[in-house]
Steps between C-alpha positions, in 0.01 A plus 500: 500500500607862431316801598496859406653694794212740542257212539734308729551794727137597520411158636823456705510526877685793634818373686495543886789468732521147639705421803646196324813376328315451173590769234409580148791609279477767228806476288570791270666520167851636431684258275822369647442692820212271567750224604502692823155344566673164557709654785204658666290185489789298635519736803118501559468124483795452735334739737199268509253683264285269294412613143122475444493652152738666253404772265766582238555720208780477240815375669290462816284252326805291404637497865146447620457193280827356621396546862149376438655170374544404858871420456757591768624852446858396513429263219324773300797744556746235394319417177434865426861594536616201307293609199544877526870475534534231241676552162167446322323794674812720489498462115133628500609795726792579277309483178202701605653750745871494466541360863815305589605376853445745780257790501590796292597829662570855408328620195351167401310466831311830462135542452505502120788251455275221373290735275831632352575155404165472340558804301838362388322171398251706302782633289728195484257209503193627308278484807303784352353256251397274799330794670277561195450136396529283811322487841816559701840662453671188647405132434318312772761216513666638814178483706409158357826364589476631858168350570577168342826467703364629839129402501336165484239455230190498735196693554458785752215343681708185563774693693520423880480875580221712342642723229346796328688648194427858381522597149321716232274364227553699194182371329250609775708793621475380867754393757435136591580273788583156390435221744515182288640369164863470392734646750774540245277694256348720766845586638621574143202731440542681820870561430471607130595861510271697271662576171820324606395139505207356304167462671413138599176328392321347797169311421298792370718770639811675371721578797787738572653659803282765682778741480421842640178437688562196717862423580408430858179286534439586872140612435416172322671289785292688756178431321521128574480566878699181570759657726703811553686618200873530480591675176853489357591789284808481279449792266680816576399855570511778248849626430477886497681722261479276191448704183372289214652601172315265242134402443579147632647630821197735557264194460712296732515769758120561504456120535735494805322800665161344451613156634664666806173703563287184489733312749446781752130456476494129555755473785242576774313178400784303647558438877876524435699608200857365462725689267839343439785735401537389150491817302859481398442185290356549155165321453636288210817386684470154647879448554462653852247232598676378823537851623128596415380197708736595786358869492149374524587279797670795665202734442250252658725434808529881536119526519428192696418688831254712310340199340465319842354816651241553219413141407590301814 
């Protein structure tokens, strides 16, 4: 079953604070930075909190699907790092984004670094033709390879922990919450950045990442009313002082401002918001995976007293 978000929320039960160790997780998008979710969840489960439901968007849907599988988190971490640091995945990184080894720094790690590469590709690799003739600037092979290597080929409703995946249906024009069907296809759809990766067919839907207006699904998580919501936000705040100089940079800047504004509106729907310090890592650079997981764990430990005080 998948439901339009406005319908789902209308009939959802408003979340109330329970003195319990049960929690609902709202895992936000943020590309590679979303690996910090694994560290956060590791700290929470070791502190005795039980995950009642996971609501994920984009990278949060991938991590959510891994956790919802019921596997031990140490096993999940091991398998994820084995793949993300493998030569196979690094070839994808280098081909698509020019990433090699450790995270880039200096000029290449600035806000427009990746978009500068896109502009270079437009000139050198004829991507302009892809923009006007193809559904995405980049092929969907990377996302397909990720889900095949990291996720089992199962349906969402069969997972031990209830999972809700948030995406946009381009055909109906609505945000949707997916609760059954292929977990691989749903995760791919939720993670397909609009205009960058091709949208993903899913039954009678055409899915892509929610982008600007739901990178932190705290409001949807609260609507279930299952347990207090802990939201994990891995996107960064607006960097002031940036002066866009091209049409592409203006569009990207406006998208970033809108996405940041939306996150501010949904944070109050969570009992606790954990925000790992991952802003220095470009969203497309998975070479810093071990450090990102560590930063997530550190952030959760740093807020554990607050979590215990609010949730119990």
